[in-house]
C-alpha positions in Angstrom: -6.0 -39.6 -25.9 -6.6 -36.2 -27.3 -7.5 -33.4 -24.9 -9.1 -30.2 -26.1 -8.1 -27.3 -23.9 -11.0 -25.2 -25.0 -13.5 -27.6 -23.5 -11.7 -27.4 -20.2 -11.7 -23.6 -20.3 -15.4 -23.5 -21.2 -16.3 -25.9 -18.4 -14.3 -23.8 -15.9 -15.9 -20.6 -17.1 -19.4 -22.2 -16.8 -18.7 -23.4 -13.2 -17.3 -20.0 -12.2 -20.2 -18.2 -13.7 -22.8 -20.5 -12.0 -21.1 -20.1 -8.6 -21.6 -16.4 -8.9 -25.0 -16.4 -10.5 -26.9 -19.0 -8.4 -26.8 -17.0 -5.1 -28.1 -14.0 -6.9 -31.0 -15.8 -8.4 -31.9 -18.2 -5.6 -31.7 -15.9 -2.6 -33.8 -12.9 -3.1 -34.9 -12.1 0.4 -32.7 -10.7 3.2 -31.1 -13.4 5.3 -32.4 -13.2 8.8 -30.8 -16.2 10.4 -28.0 -15.0 12.6 -26.0 -18.3 12.2 -26.0 -18.1 8.5 -25.2 -14.4 8.5 -22.2 -14.9 10.8 -21.1 -17.9 8.7 -21.2 -15.8 5.5 -19.4 -12.9 7.2 -16.4 -15.1 8.0 -16.1 -17.0 4.8 -13.7 -14.5 3.0 -11.4 -14.4 6.1 -11.3 -18.2 6.3 -10.7 -18.6 2.6 -7.8 -16.1 2.7 -6.3 -17.9 5.7 -6.5 -21.3 4.1 -4.8 -20.0 1.0 -2.1 -18.1 2.9 -1.1 -20.5 5.6 0.7 -23.1 3.3 2.6 -20.2 1.6 3.8 -18.9 5.0 5.3 -22.3 5.8 7.1 -22.5 2.4 8.3 -18.9 2.3 11.6 -19.4 4.2 14.5 -21.7 3.9 13.6 -23.3 7.2 10.1 -24.4 8.2 10.8 -23.8 11.9 11.7 -20.2 11.2 8.4 -19.8 9.2 6.4 -21.3 12.0 8.1 -19.0 14.6 7.3 -16.0 12.5 3.7 -17.1 12.1 3.4 -17.6 15.9 4.8 -14.1 16.5 2.5 -12.6 14.0 -0.6 -14.3 15.4 0.2 -13.3 19.0 0.9 -9.7 18.1 -2.3 -9.5 15.9 -4.4 -10.9 18.8 -2.9 -8.3 21.1 -4.2 -5.6 18.7 -0.9 -4.4 17.3 -0.7 -2.5 14.0 -0.2 -4.3 10.7 3.2 -2.6 10.3 4.4 -3.7 13.7 3.1 -7.3 13.2 4.8 -7.7 9.8 8.1 -6.1 10.9 8.4 -8.2 14.1 7.4 -11.4 12.3 10.1 -10.8 9.6 12.6 -10.0 12.3 11.8 -13.2 14.2 12.2 -15.2 11.1 15.6 -13.6 10.5 16.7 -14.3 14.1 15.5 -17.9 14.0 17.3 -18.5 10.7 20.5 -17.1 12.2 20.2 -19.4 15.2 19.4 -22.5 13.2 
């Protein structure tokens, strides 16, 4: 079975273009529904989290160390700590957990 890579690239380009073009052409008025506005506000954050979380668990030699670093980072972030402090203490916790295990 012969596969033409250019057809695949063309289909992917068309789908990507349509995903970006359809909201611009179909939604011309301002969105007034608060539920939809809040949903659209959080979509980029959720997408980033969904793409990042598996990478966090596979970034270290031990999955438990990665999970410990993730928990430390989440707790510090919820407490309002700076990004530098969150990343530094998460890395430090991964290092300590890997030393112990």
